[in-house]
N, C-alpha and C positions, 0 to 999 in steps of 0.2 A: 506493500499499498502505500503510496505516493506521499509526502507531505512537502509540505509550503508554506511559506510566509504569508500576509494578509488571510481575509476571511474570506475571499472570494477561492484565492488557491486552496483554502482548507477545508471549506464548504463542500466543493469536488475530491477531497482526497481515498474519500468514503469510496469505494467497489462498488458493492451490488447489496439491494434492496430487492427484497422479495414480496409482494400485498397481495395476500389473502384474501380475493372475491374481485369482481372487477365491477360491482354497481355502483352507485355514488360515491357511495363510500369511498371503496377500495380507490375508483379514478381520481377523485380529487386526493385521496393521499399519493396516489401515485405522480402526480402534477406535479406537489410539493418539494418531493419525495426527488425526485427529477433533477432540480437546484443542487442537488447536493448529493448523489452517489454518480458515479460514472455509469450503470448500468442500473435499470430498474425493471423486476420482470411482475409481470400481474398474472396471476393462474385462478382460472375458473374454470368451471368443470359445464357451461354454456359457450356455444357462438356469442362473441361480442361483437368483433369489427363489424360497423355496416348495417348490425342488427335496427330494423327501427320500429316490432312489434314486441310484446309481451314474450319472454321465454321462461322455461320450467324454474330458472333460477328466484324471478319475480316476480311468482301469481298475483304480488299484489298491485303492480306496475297497469292494470288493464284500469285499475279506477283512476275516480278524479285527484288530481295532483296539484298543488299551490307551491310555487318556489316563495317563501315569506322574503319580505323586505331586506332585511338583515342579510340571509343568505344571501339575494339577490345582490346584492352590495359585493358580499366576498367572491363569489364566483364571475362576476365583471371583471376584478382587482386581478384572479389569478388568471381569466380568459377574457384580456380587452375587446371589447365588440362582439360578444358572445351574446350577448342579447338581441343587437341588432340581426346577428347572424339568423336566430332563432323566429323572429319575429317575419324574415323577410319569407321565409316557410309560408305563410301563414297565421301562424300561431299568435292569439293575441294577449295582450299586457292590461293592465287598467292600474288604476289608483285606486289603493286599498279600500278606500272610503266612496268609492263610487260602485263597489261590488255593492248588489241588494241583499245585504244581510239581515238574517231576524232571530231575532234574543229571545227564547221565553211564548214566542207565536205574535211578536213584533214588528215591523218592518223598522231599519236604524231612521235618522234623520242622515241621509246621506251631505257628506262635503268634500270639500277637494284637503285630503291628507301633506299630498306630496312625497310619498309611497309606494310603491310600484309592487304588483306583485303578476308575474310571469307564472301564466299557467298553461302549458303546450300540454300534449299529453308528456309521461312519465317514460315512456321508451322515446321521444323525438329528443325528449331535456340530452337523456341521459348519451345517443347516438352523437350529437355535437359536442356534447362535453369529451365524449371518449374518442369523439374521431380529433380534436384538438390531441389530447394526450397520446394516443397513439401517434400522430404524426412526429412526435419529441423523436430526436434519434437516439436519443440513451433508453427507450423506453419500449419495451416490448411485448407483447400477448400470449398468455400458454394457454389457449383455450383447451375446450375438453380433456382438459385433465381433472381429476379427482385428488383431494388434499388427503393423505393419509396419515401425516402425523408428523411434530416436529423434529429435526436434529438436534443433538446437545451434546457438551462438553460430556468426558466421564463423570465431572464431579457435578453434573447436571447443573454449574449455575451459569449457562449461558447457554441460550438459543444459537446455533451456527447456520439453520437453515431448513425445510424442510422437503418430507418426501413425498412426491406425488406419482399418481399412475397415467397414463396415457389411457382416454379412452379407447382409442381402437384397436389394440392392439396387447394391453394386457400390461404393457412394461413400465417398469417402477424408473423410475428418475430423484437423482440426490441433487436436490440444489440447495448450494451452499449460498450464504449470506453475509453480508456484518449485520442484518436489522430484518426482520421477520416482523410486517405489522399484517395481523387480525382485521377485516373489514368483511366476515363473509352473515356479519348480522345477524340477525335474533337467535339462527340458531347455530351459533359459534358453538367450537366445541373447547377452546380454551382451558372453562373449568376445569374440567373432564384429563386435558392435559396438564394443568397443573398438577394434580389430584395423582400424574403418573409420574411427573418427575421428584415428587417430595414435595412440592408447596402443599399452602391451606387455597381452598376453590373461596372465591368474592362472597360474601351472604348477598343475597337478594332481597330489592324491595318488589312487592309482586302487586298488582292491584288489579284483580278481577272483574273486567266488564262485559265480558262475552258479545262484544260487534262482530255483528256480518254489514259486509258491504254488496248490494246487489246492485250489477252495472253492465245500461244499455248503450249503445250511440243511435243517436237519430240526426236524419238530414234535417240540419236545423233553419227554423223560420228566423229572420231576423227581428219579427215583433214578438216576437215572446219574449225579447229580456230588453228591448224597449230602452234599446244605448248601454246596457249594463255589461258586460263581460259574463257575469255569471249573477246565478242567484242562490241562496244559501239557507236554507234552514238549520240552526244549531240546536241541536236535542237538548233538551230540558227535562227536569223531573215531570213537568205537568203537559209538557211535548217530546215523549222519549225518541220520535221517530225522527228521522230529519233526513237531509237532502243536498247533496251538493251537484248545481243543473247548469254548465259552463259549456261556451263556445270555444273549441277548441282552435277554431279556423281552417279552411278550405270546406266552408258548409258542413262541419261536423260539429256535433257539439255532444256531451257526455249527459248523463245522469246517475249520480251513483248513491242508491237509497241508502238509508243506513237504519240498522236499528240493533239494541244492547240488552245484555241478559237473558240473552236465547230468543230473542225477538227477530224472527229473521227474513226478511224482505223476498219475498219467493221471487223464482226466475222463470215460471209457468206467466205469457202474457195476461191472461187475467186478473191473476196475481199479483203482479208487478203494478199491473195500475191500477188496483185498489189501495194496494200499500199507499200509490203517489195521492190518491186521492184522500189518503187518512191524512197527512201531513196538517197543520194548523189553517196551511194557508191554500187556495185553490192554483195558486198559478202555473203549476207543475201538472196536475193534474189536467188541467185545461191543455195545456201546451202539447202533449204528449197523449190525449187521447185519442186524436184523430191520426196519426203521425205512423208513418213505417218505421220501425227501427231496422236497423242497419245490419243485426245479426243477433241471437239470442241472448239472453241475460245469462250474466255470470256473476258468481256467487264466490267472495275471500271471506275467511273468519280470523279471528284478531280474537284471540281467549282472553290477553290479560297484558296488560302493560308492566315489561321487569325492566330494574335497575340493578345491575351488577354490580357490590361497590369496590371494584379494587383498589381505589384511594383507599381504603380499609387498610388493605395487607400490607401486612411488616416485612416480609420477604417476595422477592419476587425477581425471576431467570431473567441477566441481561440479553438483549438483544431481542428484546419482542417487549411490542408493543400491540394495543386493542382500541381501538376506536369505533365510531357508527353505533350503530343497532345491535352493536354484538358488545356494547358496555350499557347499551340506554338505548329501548324499544318501547317507543313514546305511541299510545293511541293515535291512531291518524286525523280520528277526529279533531285534533287542534295544527294538526298540517303544520307541525315545530320539527318534524323530522329530518330531512335535509338539509334546513337549517344548520340544527344543533350540530349536523356533521360536517357543515363547512366553516363554523366554528372553529371545530375541532380541529381539522384541515389546516386552520388556521393560526391555530395554538402549536402541534406540532411542527410550519413556515418557520417561525417565530423561535423555537427551543432548537430548531438544524442552525437556525444563521446564529444566535448566539454563542453554542458550542465551541470552546476552543479546542476540546482535543479529539472533537469528530465524533461525539457516542455522545447516545443521550440518555440518561439519566431515568430507566423506566417510573421508577415510582413518583419523581418529579412530573414525567409528563398523566399519569394516570391523575396524580392528584391536580394537574391543568385540565385536564378531563372531566373529572368531578365536580370540578368547580363551575366547568359550562354547562354540565349537566342539571347542579344545583336547579339555577330558577327553572326554568322549564320543565321539569320534573314535578316539582311543589305546585307548579299551576296545572301539571298535566293529573296530578295525583288529587290535590283540591276540587278540580271541576269534577269529576268522575267520581270523591265521594258527596257530592252533591245528591248523587242520587241515594234514596238513603235503603234501597235494597246490595248496593253493591258492599260487598265483606270492605270494614279494613274500622281505623280505630282514624277516629274526628277528635281530633286535638280543640280544644277553644281557640287556637288562630285557625281554626281550620272552619271552623263553623264562624267564625267571625267576619272573616276573609270573601265566604260565599256568601252568607247575607249581603254584604256590602255590595260585592259582585252583582246578585240581582239587583241591587239599586244602582248601579252602573247602567247596565246593559238596558235597564227600564229607562234610564235616562237617555241611551242613546237614541233612543226614541222622538222624544224633543230637542233635544239640544244640538248642535251640531260641532259646539266645542267638548261636550263629552264625548262625540264621535271620533271628534280625533286624539283626542289623549286616550282613549281605548284603547284605537286601531294604532300608535304607536307603541302602545304594549304587546298587542297580539302579534306586530310584526318583528317584535324582538328589538326595536330600536329601545325603547325604554325603560325602564321594570318598572315591573310590578306595583312598588312605592308612589310610585308619582300618580296613581289614580289616588292618595291618597292624602297630596299636598291640599293644604287649607282653601286656597282660592276655588280649586275641584272639587273636594270632597262638599262643599258648599251650594257648588252648582248643583251637585248630587243630589244634593240631602231638600234643595229646594224642589227640585221636579220629585224627590221618591223619599218622603220623612219618614214612611213607615213602608216596611213591606210589599211590596204591589203585587198584588192579584196577577196570575199568567195573564196573557192575553187569548181573549175566546179565541178558537177552532169553529172554523167558517162552516164546517158542520153542526154545530149546536144548533143551528135553524131545521136541521133534519130533511135539507133538501133528497129527494129522492135520489137515488144512485145511476137512474136515465134521464134525469131530466134534462131537458132541451136547452141549448146553450145559451138563450135569453133567459133561461131561470136561474142563472147560476151567478154567482157574485163575482166582483170585475178582481183578478188578480192584486195581489196586493203587492 
C-alpha cells in the first residue's frame, strides 16, 4: 500500500473496499469510497447495471417512494446535476409544501416551503445514481454473486475480505479488502457474522407496525392532481388507512394503498377499489374508479421497524462497517429511509477525509451512524406508538410529543406558516425541537388549544357505493 503526503494522496493510499449490496445504500457508499480507495467492488446477487425495473433483492421498490429534501441535497452534492438528469426523463419534483397532504383526514394549508421532494420511481432513481457510480474508473460491480461470509485474521480482530459465490457455476471467490461495508439492508447477516467471530450481537429495538403496501400504476389524467405532483393520505389512529398517489412522469402515476396492524389492502381489482373508497377523502377513489390500471396490484409487507444498536457495542472488528437499513430499517410510511442513508454516506465521506492513517475506527463510525439514526428513529417510533394497538412502551415524552404533534398537524390545515415549519422538519432540514419554539407553539395552540377531533370521513354521509359521480362529494 502506497503512502503519500497531504490529504489527497493519503485518501488514495487505501487499496480495495468491498461494498455488500448494490441498492441505494451500497451505491452511495461506493460513491464516497471511490474518493479514498483505488479499487471499489460492489457485490450483489442481482443484475444491477442498466436495470430500471424492480428486482428480486428490492421488492419494495415497486411501491411509491420519495427522496426528502435533505437527502436530495446530499445526493445532488455527490452527483452534481443528477436532479436535472432525472427530471429530463420526465420524472417530476415538487415543493414539499405544495403536495396535497392529508393529516388525520384534513388537507393541509398549502404553501411554498422552498424545499424540493424528488419522486420518480425507485428503480429509475437507482438507475441514474448507480449509472453515475458505475462510470467511475475505480468502481466495478460484481453482479449475480451470493455473499457467503466475511474473511478475517486468525485472531478475528479484523475483517480482511469476503467470500462470495458466482451464481453461474457455483465457483467461490475470496475478495480481499482493506474495508468491507455491509449495505445489504434489513436482511443483513452482520449480527450472525459477529456472533461467529466471537463478538456480541447488537441489541435491537423493534416496533411492530404490521404494514402492508398494495400498489398499482395507472395512466394519469392530469385533472386528478389539479397541478400537484402527488396526493397523500397519512395514516392516523382515527383514519388508519393511507395512500400515496403520485405522478411519476411519462403519463404514468402510482397508487400505493397502506394498511397497518394486519389490515392488508387487497390485490384483486374490486377489493383494491373498495379500499381506496374507504380513505377519509374521495379524491383517490374518484380518480381511479373508471380508470384502467397498467398492471395487476402487488403487495409488500413490512412487519416491523428495526434499529440495531451497533453504537452500544464495546468490541467490533476492524475493517468492517455497517450502514443503511442494515443498521435501521424505518417504517416506510414516513419516507425517511433513503435520506438517512444519504446522511450516513456523507458521514463516511467526512471520516475518510479526516483520517490520517488511512483507516476508519469502526466504533467511531458506528457512533456517528447511531447519532444520525437517533432523531428519525424517535420520530418514527413515536408516530407508530400513537396507534394504541401497536405494542411498545409509551413514555411521558412520547405521549406529550404525540399530543402536541396532533395539534401541529391540525394547525397545518389552517395556518401556512405552521405548514412550512412542519414540512421543514418532515424534510429533515430542521430538528423536531423547532416545532416547540414559543412563536410557533403560540400559532399552533391558537388553532388547537385542545386536542382536535379527527377530520370526518367523506363516507360519514353514508353515500352508496354505486352512487353516480354527480352525487359524490368533491375531492379534498
